[in-house]
C-alpha positions in Angstrom: -172.7 -22.2 133.1 -170.8 -19.5 131.2 -168.2 -17.5 133.2 -167.6 -13.7 132.8 -164.4 -11.8 133.7 -165.0 -8.8 136.0 -163.4 -5.4 136.1 -160.8 -6.5 138.6 -160.1 -9.9 136.8 -162.4 -11.9 139.0 -164.7 -14.7 137.6 -168.4 -14.8 138.1 -171.4 -16.4 136.5 -173.7 -14.7 134.0 -176.6 -14.8 136.5 -174.6 -12.5 138.8 -173.8 -10.0 136.0 -176.4 -7.5 137.2 -174.8 -7.4 140.6 -171.5 -6.7 139.1 -172.9 -3.9 136.9 -174.5 -2.3 139.9 -171.2 -2.5 141.7 -169.3 -0.8 138.9 -172.0 1.9 138.7 -171.7 2.5 142.4 -168.0 2.6 142.2 -168.1 5.1 139.3 -170.6 7.4 140.8 -169.1 7.6 144.2 -165.4 7.8 143.2 -163.4 10.6 145.0 -162.7 12.2 141.6 -165.1 13.5 139.0 -165.6 11.4 135.8 -167.5 12.2 132.6 -167.7 11.1 128.9 -168.3 13.4 126.0 -169.6 12.7 122.5 -168.0 13.9 119.2 -169.5 17.4 119.6 -168.4 17.7 123.3 -171.8 17.1 124.9 -172.1 15.1 128.1 -172.8 11.4 127.5 -172.1 10.2 131.0 -171.2 11.9 134.3 -170.7 10.6 137.8 -172.4 11.9 141.0 -169.1 13.4 142.2 -169.0 15.8 139.2 -172.7 16.6 139.5 -172.1 17.7 143.1 -169.1 19.7 142.1 -171.0 21.6 139.3 -174.4 21.7 141.0 -176.3 20.3 138.1 -178.6 17.3 137.8 -177.8 14.5 135.3 -180.8 15.4 133.2 -179.5 19.0 132.9 -176.2 17.9 131.5 -176.6 14.7 129.4 -177.0 15.7 125.8 -177.8 19.3 126.7 -174.6 20.9 127.7 -171.1 20.8 126.3 -168.3 20.5 128.9 -166.3 23.4 127.5 -169.4 25.7 127.8 -168.8 25.4 131.5 -165.2 26.5 131.5 -164.2 30.2 131.8 -160.5 29.8 131.5 -159.2 31.1 128.2 -157.4 28.4 126.2 -154.7 29.3 123.7 -157.2 28.4 121.1 -161.0 28.2 121.0 -162.8 25.3 122.8 -163.9 23.9 119.5 -160.4 23.9 118.1 -159.0 22.4 121.3 -161.6 19.6 121.2 -160.9 19.0 117.5 -157.2 18.5 118.2 -157.9 16.3 121.2 -160.0 14.0 119.0 -157.0 13.6 116.7 -154.3 13.2 119.3 -156.5 11.1 121.6 -155.2 12.4 124.9 -154.7 15.5 127.1 -152.8 15.5 130.4 -152.9 17.8 133.4 -154.8 20.6 131.8 -155.8 23.3 134.3 -159.3 24.7 133.8 -161.6 27.0 135.7 -165.2 25.8 135.6 -168.3 27.7 136.7 -171.0 25.8 138.6 -174.7 26.2 138.2 -174.7 28.6 141.2 -171.9 30.7 139.7 -169.1 29.4 141.9 -165.7 29.0 140.2 -164.1 25.6 140.5 -160.5 25.1 139.5 -159.8 21.6 138.1 -157.1 19.4 136.6 -158.3 17.5 133.5 -156.9 14.3 132.1 -158.7 12.6 129.2 -158.4 9.8 126.7 -160.3 9.3 123.4 -162.2 6.1 122.4 -162.2 5.1 118.7 -164.1 2.4 116.8 -162.3 -0.3 114.8 -162.1 2.1 111.8 -160.4 4.8 113.8 -163.5 7.0 114.1 -163.9 9.0 117.4 -166.7 7.7 119.6 -166.3 9.4 122.9 -163.9 10.8 125.5 -163.3 9.5 129.0 -162.2 12.2 131.4 -161.0 12.4 135.0 -161.3 15.7 136.8 -159.6 16.6 140.1 -160.8 19.6 142.1 -157.7 21.7 142.8 -159.5 24.8 144.0 -158.2 24.5 147.6 -154.7 23.8 146.3 -154.7 26.8 144.0 -156.0 29.0 146.9 -153.1 27.8 149.0 -150.6 28.5 146.2 -152.0 32.0 145.8 -151.8 32.6 149.5 -148.2 31.3 149.5 -147.3 33.5 146.6 -148.7 36.5 148.4 -146.8 35.6 151.6 -143.6 35.2 149.6 -144.1 38.6 148.0 -144.7 40.1 151.5 -141.6 38.4 152.7 -139.5 39.6 149.8 -140.7 43.1 150.4 -139.8 42.8 154.1 -136.4 41.4 153.2 -135.8 44.4 150.9 -136.7 46.7 153.7 -134.5 44.9 156.2 -131.6 45.0 153.7 -131.9 48.8 153.3 -132.3 49.3 157.1 -129.2 47.1 157.6 -127.3 49.1 155.0 -128.3 52.3 156.8 -127.3 50.9 160.2 -123.9 49.8 158.9 -123.4 53.2 157.3 -124.3 55.0 160.6 -122.1 52.8 162.7 -119.2 53.3 160.3 -119.6 57.1 160.3 -120.2 57.4 164.0 -117.4 55.1 165.0 -114.9 56.6 162.7 -115.8 60.2 163.8 -115.5 59.1 167.5 -112.1 57.5 167.1 -110.0 60.7 166.8 -111.5 62.6 169.9 -111.2 59.5 172.1 -107.6 58.9 171.0 -106.9 62.5 171.8 -108.5 62.2 175.3 -106.4 59.1 175.9 -103.1 60.8 174.8 -103.8 63.9 176.9 -104.7 61.8 180.0 -101.5 59.8 179.4 -99.4 63.0 179.3 -101.0 64.3 182.5 -100.1 61.0 184.2 -96.5 61.2 183.1 -95.8 65.0 183.5 -98.1 66.4 186.1 -96.6 67.1 189.5 -98.0 67.8 192.9 -101.2 65.9 192.2 -103.2 64.5 195.1 -104.0 60.8 195.3 -107.6 61.5 194.2 -106.4 63.5 191.2 -104.1 60.6 190.2 -107.0 58.2 190.5 -109.1 60.5 188.3 -106.4 60.5 185.6 -106.1 56.7 185.8 -109.9 56.4 185.5 -109.8 58.8 182.5 -107.2 56.7 180.8 -109.0 53.5 181.6 -112.4 54.9 180.3 -110.9 56.2 177.1 -109.3 52.8 176.5 -112.6 51.0 177.0 -114.3 53.4 174.6 -111.6 52.9 172.0 -111.9 49.2 172.3 -115.7 49.3 172.0 -115.5 51.5 168.9 -112.8 49.2 167.4 -115.1 46.2 167.9 -118.1 48.1 166.4 -116.0 48.9 163.3 -114.9 45.3 163.0 -118.4 43.9 163.2 -119.6 46.5 160.7 -116.8 45.6 158.3 -117.5 41.9 158.6 -121.2 42.5 157.7 -120.3 44.3 154.5 -120.0 41.4 152.1 -117.9 43.3 149.6 -114.9 43.4 152.0 -112.3 40.7 151.4 -108.9 40.1 153.0 -105.9 41.7 151.3 -103.4 38.8 151.2 -99.6 39.5 151.0 -96.4 38.4 152.6 -95.8 39.7 156.1 -93.2 39.1 158.9 -95.4 37.3 161.5 -92.7 37.7 164.2 -92.6 41.5 163.7 -96.4 41.7 163.6 -96.7 39.8 167.0 -94.0 41.9 168.6 -95.7 45.1 167.6 -99.0 43.9 168.9 -97.6 42.9 172.3 -95.8 46.2 172.7 -99.2 48.0 172.5 -100.4 46.0 175.5 -97.3 46.4 177.7 -98.6 49.4 179.6 -102.0 47.9 180.2 -100.4 44.6 181.4 -98.0 46.5 183.7 -100.9 48.2 185.5 -102.1 44.7 186.5 -98.7 43.4 187.2 -99.0 41.0 184.3 -95.9 40.0 182.4 -96.1 39.4 178.7 -93.9 36.7 177.1 -93.3 36.0 173.5 -91.7 32.8 172.1 -91.0 32.1 168.5 -89.3 29.2 166.7 -87.6 31.6 164.4 -86.4 35.3 164.5 -88.1 35.9 161.2 -91.0 34.2 159.6 -92.7 35.4 156.4 -96.2 34.1 155.5 -99.2 35.2 153.4 -101.9 36.9 155.4 -103.9 40.1 155.8 -101.9 42.2 158.2 -104.9 44.1 159.5 -107.0 41.0 160.0 -104.3 39.0 161.8 -103.4 42.0 164.0 -107.0 42.4 165.1 -107.1 38.6 165.9 -104.0 38.8 168.1 -105.1 42.1 169.7 -108.5 40.6 170.7 -106.9 37.4 172.1 -104.2 39.2 174.1 -106.7 41.8 175.3 -109.0 39.0 176.6 -106.1 37.2 178.2 -105.1 40.3 180.2 -108.7 41.1 181.1 -109.4 37.7 182.5 -106.0 37.1 184.2 -105.3 37.7 187.8 -102.8 40.4 188.9 -99.1 39.3 189.1 -99.6 36.5 186.6 -98.3 36.1 183.0 -99.6 35.9 179.5 -97.6 34.0 176.9 -97.8 34.2 173.2 -96.1 31.4 171.1 -95.5 31.2 167.4 -94.9 27.7 165.8 -94.2 27.7 162.1 -93.5 25.1 159.4 -93.3 25.3 155.6 -97.1 24.6 155.3 -98.7 26.3 158.3 -98.2 28.6 161.3 -99.9 28.5 164.7 -100.2 31.3 167.2 -101.2 30.4 170.8 -102.2 32.9 173.6 -102.0 31.3 177.0 -103.1 33.0 180.3 -103.1 32.0 183.9 -106.7 33.2 184.5 -109.9 31.7 185.8 -110.6 29.2 183.0 -113.8 28.5 181.2 -116.5 26.1 182.4 -116.8 23.0 180.1 -120.6 23.6 179.7 -119.8 27.1 178.4 -117.3 26.2 175.7 -119.9 26.0 173.0 -120.9 29.7 173.7 -117.3 31.0 173.3 -117.6 32.5 169.8 -121.1 33.8 169.8 -121.7 37.5 169.5 -122.5 39.3 172.8 -121.9 36.1 174.8 -120.9 36.7 178.4 -119.7 33.8 180.4 -119.3 33.0 184.1 -115.7 34.3 184.1 -115.5 38.0 184.6 -112.7 40.5 184.0 -110.5 40.6 187.1 -110.2 44.4 187.4 -113.7 45.4 186.4 -112.6 45.9 182.8 -115.4 46.2 180.2 -116.3 43.3 178.0 -118.8 43.6 175.1 -118.9 39.9 174.3 -117.7 40.7 170.7 -114.0 40.0 170.8 -114.0 36.2 170.3 -116.8 36.3 167.7 -114.6 38.7 165.8 -111.6 36.4 166.2 -113.6 33.5 164.8 -115.0 35.4 161.8 -111.7 37.0 160.9 -109.9 33.7 161.2 -112.4 32.0 158.9 -112.0 34.8 156.4 -108.3 34.0 156.4 -109.2 30.2 155.9 -107.8 29.4 159.3 -109.1 27.6 162.4 -109.4 28.7 166.0 -109.5 26.4 169.0 -109.5 26.7 172.8 -108.2 24.6 175.7 -109.1 25.6 179.2 -108.8 24.4 182.8 -110.8 25.9 185.7 -108.4 27.8 187.9 -105.4 27.2 185.7 -106.0 29.4 182.7 -107.0 29.3 179.0 -105.2 28.9 175.7 -106.5 30.0 172.4 -104.8 28.8 169.2 -105.3 30.1 165.7 -103.8 28.1 162.8 -103.3 29.3 159.2 -101.7 27.9 156.0 -98.4 29.5 155.3 
């Protein structure tokens, strides 16, 4: 008995050919994608049930009565007739997006892939086409595009709001600096020159000095954060005497440290060391580290600043004898507005900005910052920079 080769390469006898044909027709009609064949004029020759359901027509309404491109409403770069003429010459089209209209008037967005069939003399016989319904996909793409447009609009608004915020902080902070500095100076003069003051009046002056210092520190931090958020600001790198810079910074904290009975110590490997840095950035880094060390140190203790330098790098360490930092809080150290378990020992104010400013400024100078701490024994912060 003669054997036939099936669609999937299987062998079966001729007497079972009708079963095989029924199987192929069932497979064709119930495929997940739409299939159709068109004649030389573009009329439907064959169409599967999937496409009929998509378009809402019966087979009798399409076969030999309607052209496929009569159902499309997407404007091609050329006429449907010209497109089909070119297709019959080239023999293929890939991933063509079309919008079809169903019998009920619904619009269906599809992706068309087609191949041409020719006879032995090269004459066009028919087309075989696969259609994928991408209506849901296109709707999601449209929704995503609209959301992206909304997001872009919101980002623009946030950018302008942030610019206004930075501008306001910069103006407000700058305008507050002078009057607060004046208050601090006047209070300091009262403290040094006034006579016959009662103990209460002396405490009031001390509180006035302390409050003005806290306000000055807060404004300084606000200006620093504002400056860091302005992307156009970059460090101004030049050679500076690091020993002199550290000495000047420590002198500014001498009076504050004396009030708590804290002694400041400075150790340097060399009396003079020149290195490339931004003087303002490095000064602010040291000021924040020393200020923190004094705030979190107990009375009658010491804060040590050490400079180690080589031809390739220099390190500045600030060591206190304070409370120390809990191991589980070490990863919170450099976040903005982070407040840890350790508290200032004389009720000094702490915004939680100082160490975040240290980290950001250090990174702007291509340096690194690290911390070593022991509970009850103190904390050491180290910043390291290339020379």
